[in-house]
N, C-alpha and C positions, 0 to 999 in steps of 0.2 A: 229304223235301228231295231234289232231283236235282242232277246237275251243272249242269243248264241254269238252275235257280232260284238257284243260287249266284252267278251273274253274275260268274265269275272274268274279271279283265281283265289283259292284259299289264302286267307290271311292278308288279301289286297283289295279292300273295298273299292268300288268305283263311285264317284260323287256325279250326280247328274244335276247341274245347276240350272236355273231358269235363265233362258235367253243367250246361254252361251254355245260354243261350238262344239268341240269335242268333250266326251266324258273325261274325267279326270280320275286316273288310276292312281291308288295310293303305293307309295314306293315303300312304305313301312306298314307293320301291323297296327292296327287301330282298335283300342278299347271302345266300348260303348260311349264313354265320355268323350274320347277323341271324335268318334262319329257324331256325336251331338254337336260338338263345337264346330265341325266341318259343315254341317248343315244349318247352322245358324243358331245353336243353343235354344232349341224349343224347350218349353216346359214340360211337354208330354210327348214322348215317343210311341209310335205304333209300327206294327210291321203288317207287310202285305206278302204272302207267300207267293213267289213267282214259280217255283218248282220244288217239287218234293223229294226227289231222289237223285242227287244230294239236295238238300234243302237250301234254296237260294231265297233270300228275302230282300224286299225293299223297305229300308227303314225311312219312316216318314215323320213329319211334324203333325201330331194328331190334332192340333189346333189351327193349322195352316189356313184353312178356309174362314175360321172365326177371326183369325187375325189379319185377314184380307190379303193374304199372300197371293201372288199371281199363280195361275194354273201352270203347273210344269207338263207340257204337252208329251214329252218323251217318257216321262214316268207314267203319265196316263196311258199312253200307247203300251207300254210293257204291261201294266195291269191287264188292259184289255187283250193283249196277246195271251196272257196267262188264263183269263176268265172268259173270254169271248166279247164279242162286240156288245153284248147285252150289259156288261158291266156299267153300273149306272153312275158312278162317282168319277170326279176329276181329282187329281193329286195336286195339292197347292204346296208351293215351296220347294226348296232344295232337298234331295233324298241321296241316300246311299244305297248301293246294291252289295250284298255280302253273303257270304255262307253263314247260315244260322250258327254253325258249331263254331265260328271264329269269335263270336262275342258271348256266347251262352255261358262258357265258363266264367266270365268275368262278373256276371250278375250273381252267381251263387255265392 
């Protein structure tokens, strides 16, 4: 799976869950709170930039490793696609892939 094959669309985040089959495309626009709820209500969210123009980010549970969540291999592979095979981290827990502009306005 690559970022291109995910077919991320503006205002429709894609959820990548641990151990499931297909990525889940949101049928509705999601706020950052809704995205947080969709990936398990983590205490701290962080983003991994997957593409700059237009900016697409992976929204992750920043404490997923500390909370002993399993590695999300699909998400880790997407990060390595963006940064190269030398990317030293694994992504833990469920994630959302979204256009940065979709939720940036909700935070302000």
